[in-house]
N, C-alpha and C positions, 0 to 999 in steps of 0.2 A: 474257641478257648483251648485248642490243643487236645486235651484229654476229654473234653466235654461232649464231643460229637465226632462222628466219622471214624475212619481207621486210625489206629494209634501206632506210633513208632517210638521206641525208647531203648536206652541202655539203663541198667540198674547200677546204683552206687550205694554201697553200705555206708551209713553214717557212723563215724568212729570218734570216740571221745567221752570223757566223764560228764556226769550231770546232764544227760540229754533230756530235753523236755519230752513228755509222753502225750501231751495234748497242746493244741495251739493256745497261746495266751497273748495278752496285749503287748508284752515285751517283744515277742517275735515280730509282731506287726510294726512296732517302733523301730526295730533293727532293720527291717526291710526298707522302711521309709528313710532311715538314716543313710543307707547305702544305695539309694536309688540313683539312677543316672540323671544328672541335671545338666542340661545344655546351657552354658553361660552365654550372655550377650556380649561380654567383653573378652578380649584375649583370643589368640589363635588356638583353635582346638588341636588336641593331640591327633596323630594319624589314626589311632584306634582308641576309642573310649568305650567303657562298659560299666554296667551297673544294673540293679534290679528295676523292673517295671511291674505294674499291677497285673498284667497277663491278659487283659481283655483285648488290648490292641497295643501296637508298638509305642504309642504316645500316652498310654495309661500311666499316670504318675500318682494315682491314689491307692492307698492300702487300707483295708478295713476287714472286720469280721465278715461283713455281708458279701464282700467281693472276693475274699481270699481264703476263707475257711469253709471247708466242705467235709462233713463227717468229722473225723479227727485228723484230717489232712490239711496241709497248707499248700495252696496253689498260687503260683506267681510266675515270673518269667525273667530270663536274663536278656537284657537288651544290649546289643553290640553295634556301635556306630563306627564307620570308617570315614575318614576325611582325607581325600586324596585327589589332587588335580591330575588328570591324564597326562602322561609324558609327552604325547604329541601336541597337546595344547600348550604345555610349557615351552616346547620348542617353537611353536608358532608365535607365542608372545615375544620370545627372545628375538626371533628374526624380524618381527615387525618393528620392535624398538630399535634394532640395529639399522634397519633400512631407513627409518625416519631420521636417525642421526647422520647417516651417510649422505643423505640428500644435500645437506648444507656444506659438505666438504668438497673443495675443488677437485680433489683426487678421486672422489667417489668411494674411497675406502674409509672405514671407521677406525678411529684411534683406540689405543689400549684403554685410555681413560674413559672414552665414550662407551667402550664395551663394558667396563666395570659399572658405569652409570646405568647402562641399559639393563644389566643384570640386576642391579639394585631396584630399578623401577619394576622389573618383572616380579621380583620377590615381594615388593609392596602390593602389587596388584593381586598376586596369588593369596597373600595374607588377608587382604580385604575380601576376596571371594570366599575364602575358607571361613572367615568370621560370619559372612552372610548366610552360611549353610548351603551354598550352591552345590557343593560337591559332597554333602553329607548323605551317606547311605546307611539306613538302619535296618536291623533285623531282630526278630524276637524268638527266643527259644523257650518254650513252655517248660516249667519245672513243677513236679508234684512230689511233695515231701510227705511220706507216710510215717508219721511220728511214732505210733505204737510199735511198728515193725522196723524202725530205724533204717528206712530205705528211701532213696530218692530215685525218681523216674525222670529221665531227661534224654533227649536225642541230640547229640552234638558231635562234631568231628574232633580230631586231635587238637587242633589249635584252639577251638572254642572250649574244649574240655579243660585245658589249662586255665582258662579264664574262670570257668565255673568253679573249679577246685580252689583257686586263689580267693575269689570273692566270697565263697561259702565259708571258708576258714576265717576270713577277715570279718565277716558279718556275725557269725554265730560261735566262733572259737571252736569249731568242730571240723573234722576232716572227712573227705569223701574218698572211699576206695572203689575204683571201677571194678565191677564184677565181670571179669572175663571168664573163659572156660577154665583156665588154670587157677585164678584166684578164687573163683566160686567153689572149685573142687577142694582147694586147700581149706577154705572156710568150713565146708561141710565135713571133711575128713578130720580136721583138727578137733572139731567138736566131739568126734567119736574116738579121740585118742589115737588117730592113725596118721599122724604127720609123717612118720618114717615111711609108711607105705606110699604116701604121696610123693615124697622125695625120691623114691626108688622107681617111679613110673618113667618108662622110656617109650619112644614111638614104636608102634606095631608095624610089622611088615605083612601086608595082606597078599601082595604079589611080588615077584622078583622085579627089581628095577632094570633099566636098560643095560646096566653094567653086569647083570647076572647075579649069581648066588652070593657073591661077596659084598654086594652093595646094599646099604641100609638107607631107609628114608631119612631125609634131613628136615623136611618141612621148612623150606627157606623163609617163608613169610613169618614163621614163628621166631626164627633166629634173628630177624630184623626187629621184632617187637619187644615190648617191655616185659612180657611174661613168658618164660621158656617152656612152661607146661601147657600153653594154649593149644597144642596139638590134640589135647584131650577132646576139645570141641569137634575137631574133624573126625575123631574116632567115634564120638557120640553120634554124629550124623550118619556115619557108616553103619553103626549098630542099628540105628532107627531104620535105615534103608533096608538092611538085611531082615529086620523083624517085620517090616511092612510088606516086603516083596517075597521073601522066602518063607515067612511064617504067616500068622493070622493078622498081624498088626496090633494085636491086643497085648499090652504089657502090664503085668501086675506090679503095683507099687505098694508102699505101706499105707496107702490111703485110697484103695480101690483100683480098678482097672482104667488104663488110658489107651485109647485106640488112636493109631497114627496112620495117616495116608500121605504119600507124596503127591504134590499138586502143582502142575504147570511150569515150575521153574527149578533148574538144577545147575549150579555152577561148580566146576571141578578144576583142580589145579594139580600139577605133578608134584608129589611128595619128594621126588628126587631132583627137582629143579631142572628137568631136561626136556620133557615132552609138551610143555606149554599148558594152555588153559582150554577148557570147553565151556560154552554157555548154551544150555539146551532149554528150549521152551516148547510147551505143547501139552495136550492131554496125555496122561500116562507117561510123563517125562522120565520117571525112574526105570521104566521098562523099555525105553527106546534102545535099539541096537547100539546107537552112539554112546549111550550111558555105560553099557557093559564094556564096550571097546575102550572107553576112557579109563575105567577101573583096571582093566587088563594091562594097560600101558603104564600103570603106576600112579594114576590120578586118584585123588580123594575128594569128597564133597567139601566145599567151603560155604555154600549158601544153598538153601532149598526152600521151596514153597511147601507148606505142610497144612494138613487138616487134622486137628486134634480134638478128640471127643473125650470129655472127662465129666463124670457126675451128671450125665445127661445134657451137658452144654457143649456146643460145637464152636470151635475157634478156627479161623483161617488166618495164617500168618506166613511171613518169610523169616527164616532163622539164619543169621550169620554165625558160623560155627565158632570162630576163635573168640569173638567178643560176646557171644550169647546175646547179640543185639536182635531185637524184634522189630520188624517193619510190617506195615499193612495189617496190623492185628484187627480183625473184625470179630466182635463179640455178639452174642445173641441180642436180637432186638428187644428193647424194653417197651412193652405194649402199653403200660399204664404209668404215666408220670404227670402229675398235675401242675408241675412247674419246671423251669429249666434247672433250678437247684436240685429238685428231687431226681431229675434225670441224671445230672452229674454225679450225685451221691450214689445212685444205683450203679452207674458205670464204674465208680471207684470200687464198689463191692465186687463187681464182675472182674475187674482187673486184679484184685487181691485173690480171687478164686482161681483165675488163670495162673497167676504167679505161683500159688501154692501147688497146683497140679503139675506145673512145669518143673518146679524144684523137686517134687517127688519122683518125677520121671528121670531127672538127672541123677538123683540119688540112687534110683534103681540101676541105672547104667553104671555108676561108680561101684556099686556093690558087685556087679558082674565083672567090672574091670579089675577089681582086686582079688576076685576069686572065681576060678573057672574060665578065665579069659582065653586060655589055650584052646579049649573046646570051641569057644565062639570063633576064634580066628580060623580054626580048621573048617568050621561050618561056613564061614564067609568064603573061604577059598573054594570049597566044594560048590557053593552057590554060584560063584563066578564061573567056575569051570563048566557046570551044567548049563548055565545060561549061554555061554559061548558055544557049546555043542549044539544047542537048539538053534542058534542063529546060523551056524554052519549048515545044519540040516535043512 
């Protein structure tokens, strides 16, 4: 059931709009049912069809309190079906029809009229096969709506995200705002009356680029994205890396200490768009010589495996910097659960605890980013230089 067991992957979406429900009710269940994906028996299906499903499996078409309400959250899924005949098969159908028509012609060649007729026959054949569901491919994307916190958890790519945002608005008359590094920072800072500080944020230069002192980082992947301040996520990961390897790894937040360690995976990319990418794997990955060399050449972290300890609970995860996307989140084992429902509800509580600690960690970074950041940059540069000298020695 996606969030009910195993490792979890998700992005977060803030629910935006007036008159939001704070607890699940029968109306929400009815709206899900109303916008469920229904596969018709008649008519040629669209190339892409999508709608809600119950979430237990891709063919789950039932919605109820028993199956979709856990604690004060609503669990369901987005089902996306694609209906497409492979191009090579279309070509084969066409050639077979044309060859059959040409056999009866003395010349051995097919006429223009026969070619049109062959094309029409192929289209009818394809429509029949699409109606039969022969080429239907279905996938299910779990969705967890935390109503009291006005937050949706869901893991989907860019094209699927468009569908999620559209159908959520159509179903509930509410919008979803993807929380990337930039938009999450704006959300937090705006609540503190610091929108102007957010707008003034510019990329940091931790090392000189290949072009020397006159060159400044561009973060090309951010320039191509929808949120121009998402480079803050890369700086967040760089800060965590510095705190973990140059310091104790213990970071004070407004809600207790959080301990961070880097673990097994580190992906880096050149902030200047010139020296390419590095993908490092292994124990002690952040201390590998290749990691420091990558930073010296102008690269910054984009994804990292982390171990995070907060309030006595340990979480293992992979963090994608710009989107603040979480993958492979492993939470503490729940030793006593007398039913699958109890287990799921306990995991929702754990997920909320993790999210709260992660947000406090991000807020602690933003506090440093807006005050005392020059000292941090100098410390990072010194750390890089000292690590490089050790490697040379």
